[in-house]
C-alpha positions as CSV (number, residue, x, y, z in Angstrom):
1,M,42.0,83.4,31.3
2,A,43.4,82.8,27.8
3,D,46.7,84.3,28.9
4,K,47.3,81.4,31.3
5,A,46.9,79.0,28.3
6,R,50.4,80.2,26.9
7,T,53.1,80.7,29.4
8,S,55.8,82.5,27.7
9,P,59.2,80.8,27.5
10,A,60.7,83.9,29.2
11,A,58.4,83.5,32.1
12,A,59.1,79.7,32.3
13,A,62.8,80.4,32.3
14,S,62.6,82.9,35.0
15,A,60.5,80.7,37.1
16,G,63.4,78.3,37.4
17,A,63.2,74.6,37.7
18,A,60.1,74.5,39.9
19,A,58.5,71.1,40.4
20,P,55.4,70.4,38.2
21,A,52.1,71.0,39.9
22,A,50.4,67.8,41.2
23,A,47.4,66.5,39.3
24,I,44.2,67.2,41.0
25,A,41.6,64.4,41.6
26,L,39.1,64.3,38.8
27,D,35.9,62.1,38.8
28,N,34.2,60.6,35.8
29,I,31.9,63.6,35.6
30,D,34.8,66.0,35.6
31,R,36.5,64.1,32.8
32,A,33.2,64.1,30.8
33,I,33.0,67.8,31.2
34,L,36.6,68.2,30.0
35,R,36.0,66.0,26.9
36,L,33.1,68.0,25.9
37,L,35.0,71.3,26.4
38,A,38.1,70.0,24.6
39,R,35.9,69.0,21.6
40,D,33.9,72.3,21.5
41,A,34.3,75.0,24.2
42,T,31.2,76.8,22.9
43,V,28.8,74.1,24.0
44,P,26.1,75.8,26.1
45,L,26.2,75.0,29.8
46,A,22.7,73.6,29.8
47,I,23.5,71.2,27.1
48,M,26.9,70.2,28.7
49,A,25.2,69.7,32.1
50,K,22.4,67.5,30.5
51,E,25.1,65.4,28.8
52,V,27.0,64.8,32.0
53,G,23.9,64.2,34.2
54,L,24.0,67.4,36.2
55,S,21.9,70.6,36.4
56,A,23.6,73.8,35.3
57,T,24.8,75.1,38.6
58,P,26.7,72.0,39.8
59,C,28.3,71.7,36.3
60,W,29.3,75.4,36.3
61,K,30.8,75.0,39.8
62,R,32.9,72.0,38.6
63,I,34.1,74.0,35.6
64,K,35.1,76.9,37.9
65,R,36.9,74.5,40.3
66,M,38.9,73.1,37.4
67,E,39.7,76.6,36.1
68,E,40.8,77.7,39.5
69,A,43.0,74.6,39.8
70,G,44.6,75.3,36.5
71,V,43.2,72.2,34.8
72,I,41.3,74.4,32.4
73,Q,43.8,77.0,31.3
74,G,41.6,78.8,28.7
75,R,39.0,78.3,26.0
76,V,40.4,78.7,22.6
77,V,39.2,78.3,18.9
78,A,40.8,75.7,16.7
79,L,42.2,77.5,13.6
80,S,43.2,76.0,10.3
81,P,46.8,77.0,9.5
82,E,46.3,76.2,5.8
83,R,43.2,78.4,5.5
84,L,45.1,81.2,7.2
85,G,48.0,81.0,4.8
86,Y,50.4,78.9,7.0
87,P,50.6,75.4,5.2
88,V,54.3,74.8,6.1
89,S,54.8,73.2,9.5
90,V,58.4,72.6,10.6
91,F,59.8,70.9,13.6
92,V,63.1,72.4,14.5
93,S,65.5,70.5,16.7
94,I,68.1,72.8,18.4
95,E,71.4,71.8,20.2
96,T,73.4,74.4,22.1
97,A,76.9,74.2,23.6
98,D,75.9,76.8,26.2
99,H,73.5,75.9,29.0
100,S,74.2,79.0,31.2
101,D,71.3,80.8,32.8
102,G,72.1,83.9,30.7
103,W,71.9,81.8,27.4
104,I,68.7,80.1,28.5
105,A,67.1,83.5,29.3
106,R,68.2,85.0,26.0
107,F,67.0,82.0,24.0
108,A,63.6,82.2,25.8
109,E,63.4,85.8,24.9
110,V,64.1,85.0,21.3
111,V,61.5,82.3,21.2
112,A,58.9,84.6,22.7
113,T,59.4,87.3,20.1
114,M,59.2,85.1,17.0
115,P,55.5,84.6,16.1
116,E,56.3,81.7,13.7
117,I,57.2,79.6,16.8
118,V,53.9,78.1,17.8
119,G,55.3,75.6,20.3
120,A,58.5,75.2,22.2
121,W,59.9,72.6,24.4
122,R,63.1,71.9,26.4
123,M,64.1,68.3,25.8
124,S,66.1,65.6,27.3
125,G,68.2,63.3,24.9
126,D,70.1,64.2,21.8
127,V,68.6,67.6,21.3
128,D,68.1,70.4,23.7
129,Y,65.1,72.2,22.4
130,L,62.2,71.4,19.9
131,L,60.4,74.1,18.2
132,H,57.1,73.9,16.1
133,V,57.3,76.5,13.5
134,M,54.6,77.6,10.9
135,A,55.3,79.5,7.8
136,P,53.5,80.5,4.6
137,D,56.1,78.9,2.4
138,I,59.8,77.7,2.3
139,P,61.4,81.1,1.7
140,S,59.5,82.5,4.6
141,Y,60.8,79.6,6.8
142,D,64.4,80.3,5.6
143,A,64.0,84.0,6.5
144,F,62.9,82.8,10.0
145,Y,65.8,80.4,10.2
146,R,68.3,83.2,9.4
147,R,66.8,85.4,12.0
148,L,67.0,82.6,14.5
149,I,70.6,81.7,14.0
150,A,71.6,85.3,14.1
151,A,69.8,86.0,17.3
152,V,71.5,83.5,19.6
153,P,74.5,81.1,19.4
154,L,73.4,77.5,18.4
155,R,75.6,74.4,17.9
156,N,73.2,72.7,15.6
157,V,69.9,73.3,14.0
158,S,67.9,70.6,12.2
159,S,64.6,71.2,10.4
160,R,62.0,68.5,9.7
161,F,59.1,69.5,7.4
162,A,55.7,67.9,8.1
163,M,54.1,66.2,5.2
164,E,50.8,65.6,6.8
165,R,49.2,66.2,10.2
166,M,47.7,62.7,11.1
167,K,46.3,63.6,14.6
168,S,45.8,66.5,16.8
169,G,43.8,66.5,20.0
170,P,43.6,67.2,23.7
171,P,45.2,65.1,26.4
172,P,43.8,61.6,26.9
173,I,41.2,62.4,29.6
């Protein structure tokens, strides 16, 4: 189940420009279950069911339905980057002059193989891609940067170092 939570950029690139999946209908109880799971996925089923006003079996069936529909993509643990030795968070804007299928596939492969990249988005507007990179220090980020620019031709790379994480959370459900 956790594998679904992180679709690789290579898989996303090979999937083409498929239309996004339609949102499924969720009622207030579904949303309450999702808020509880997003806050703490280890909440026992009995406690969760009681908090949303259901018995355990109907609550479990709702969770399974939302998993099967892809609403719940996995259950993960929130980790502290700082406590794990990754206090440097960098947002990297990438511009490319090449938008061919071959370049996109190669870039997706590069992104998938670099563990420092913890988030990657294809963008509209003045930049083509936005990467979220975590590193233990500035020299480590510089080594990452050098590997990145050597791996695939890029027109412009701009790095912005985060000073403070002000908010992080699940979608507004």
